[in-house]
C-alpha positions, 0 to 999 in steps of 0.5 A: 892671828886672834882664834876668834877670827880663825876660819873653820876648819872641816875634813877637806881642809886638811894641809897637804901632803908635804914634807916641810909644814910651810910647802911651796906654793905650787905644790899646796895648789896642786895638793888633793884637798885644794884641787877638790875644793876648787873644783866644786867651787868653780863648779858652782859658782862658774856655772852661776855666772855662766848663766848670768853672763851668757843666758841667751847664748846657752838658751838659743845653743847658738855659740861661736868658738869665742863664746866657748871660750868666754864660758871656758874662763867663766870656770876658771876664773873662780877655780884660781881664785879659789886655789890662790886663796887657800895657798895663801890661807895654808901658808899663812896657818904654817 
């Protein structure tokens, strides 16, 4: 990869604690920096998506269980996408 196209790193981009450079996908996904970054992204993106997709029910506070399940999935999807992206990026680095 060309050095001009490498992502800007920050303290939260630290490699996960593992014995090997490449680490397993699961150990990377469960590492503290990846989990914390994914939670932050899920809160921001999930909240925006929940407001966009479920505003009427949130405003009226009129949900059913199925609505709550949909809202939970609205947060889980960005968490999963962020985690998957981080794992692939960290694996590509090593």
